[in-house]
C-alpha positions as CSV (number, residue, x, y, z in Angstrom):
1,M,0.0,0.0,0.0
2,V,1.3,3.4,-1.0
3,L,1.2,6.1,1.6
4,R,-0.3,9.3,0.1
5,F,-0.7,12.8,1.4
6,N,-3.5,14.9,0.2
7,V,-1.8,18.3,0.1
8,P,-3.5,21.2,-1.7
9,P,-1.5,22.8,-4.5
10,L,-0.5,26.2,-2.9
11,T,0.6,24.5,0.3
12,R,2.7,22.1,-1.8
13,G,4.2,25.1,-3.6
14,L,5.0,26.8,-0.3
15,L,6.7,23.7,1.0
16,L,8.8,23.5,-2.2
17,A,9.6,27.2,-2.0
18,V,11.0,26.9,1.6
19,I,13.2,23.9,0.5
20,T,14.3,25.5,-2.8
21,F,15.0,29.1,-1.5
22,T,16.7,27.8,1.6
23,T,19.0,25.6,-0.5
24,L,19.6,28.3,-3.1
25,N,20.3,30.9,-0.5
26,T,22.8,28.6,1.2
27,A,24.6,28.3,-2.1
28,L,24.1,31.8,-3.6
29,G,23.1,34.1,-0.8
30,I,20.8,36.3,-2.9
31,F,17.3,35.3,-1.5
32,A,17.5,36.8,2.0
33,L,16.6,40.4,2.7
34,I,19.8,42.4,3.3
35,P,19.1,46.1,3.9
36,N,21.9,47.7,1.9
37,Q,21.5,45.3,-1.0
38,A,17.7,44.8,-1.3
39,W,17.2,47.6,-3.7
40,R,19.4,45.7,-6.2
41,W,17.6,42.4,-5.5
42,P,13.8,43.3,-5.4
43,W,12.7,39.6,-5.4
44,T,14.0,39.3,-1.8
45,F,10.8,41.1,-0.6
46,F,9.0,37.9,-1.8
47,T,11.5,35.2,-1.2
48,S,13.0,36.1,2.1
49,A,10.0,34.8,4.0
50,F,10.8,31.3,2.6
51,V,14.5,31.4,3.5
52,E,15.7,29.8,6.7
53,S,19.3,30.2,7.7
54,H,19.7,27.1,9.9
55,L,18.4,23.5,9.9
56,F,16.3,23.8,13.1
57,P,14.0,26.6,11.7
58,V,13.5,24.5,8.6
59,V,12.5,21.5,10.7
60,I,9.9,23.8,12.4
61,A,8.7,25.6,9.3
62,L,8.0,22.6,7.1
63,P,5.4,20.9,9.5
64,A,3.9,24.3,10.3
65,I,3.3,25.0,6.6
66,F,2.2,21.4,5.9
67,F,-0.5,21.3,8.6
68,G,-1.4,25.0,8.8
69,G,-1.4,25.5,5.0
70,R,-3.4,22.3,4.4
71,Y,-6.1,23.5,6.9
72,L,-6.2,27.2,5.7
73,E,-6.2,26.4,2.0
74,R,-9.1,24.0,2.5
75,A,-11.0,26.4,4.8
76,W,-10.4,29.7,2.8
77,G,-9.8,28.4,-0.7
78,G,-6.6,28.9,-2.7
79,A,-7.1,32.5,-3.7
80,E,-7.7,33.8,-0.2
81,Y,-4.9,31.7,1.2
82,A,-2.5,33.1,-1.5
83,K,-3.6,36.7,-0.6
84,F,-2.9,35.9,3.1
85,V,0.5,34.6,2.3
86,L,1.4,37.6,0.2
87,F,0.1,39.9,2.9
88,V,2.1,38.3,5.7
89,T,5.3,38.0,3.7
90,V,5.6,41.2,1.6
91,I,4.3,43.9,4.0
92,P,6.5,42.9,7.0
93,N,9.5,42.6,4.7
94,L,8.8,46.1,3.3
95,L,8.5,47.5,6.8
96,S,11.7,45.7,8.0
97,F,13.5,47.0,4.9
98,A,12.4,50.6,5.7
99,V,13.6,50.3,9.3
100,Y,16.9,48.7,8.5
101,W,17.5,51.1,5.5
102,S,16.9,54.0,7.8
103,W,19.3,52.6,10.3
104,Y,21.9,52.0,7.5
105,L,21.5,55.6,6.3
106,I,21.9,57.0,9.8
107,T,24.8,54.9,11.0
108,G,26.4,53.4,7.8
109,S,26.3,50.0,9.6
110,T,24.5,46.9,8.4
111,A,24.7,45.4,11.9
112,P,21.2,44.7,13.4
113,L,19.6,47.3,15.6
């Protein structure tokens, strides 16, 4: 008997995005939001939410996306869940960028606040 998981398409895509962007960021380093370089790499506002820097957060993120995403996508539908994901990833990244960019302009340092 084959073990099958019924995972909705957007949730499957988010799981794949976390694995892919984390792996690519480890190799290339261009998917995380870095304040003094984000204006050159605008895709980081979308991808940095799916990048984990260590193994432990990946181990936590994957089951959270799997169970939470499966529930929310079925309850809200794919379109509403996609809007939610965009809202909770892009807006905080833009606000974080504004804070860190201001800090960078004031101090010239990329060190965290």
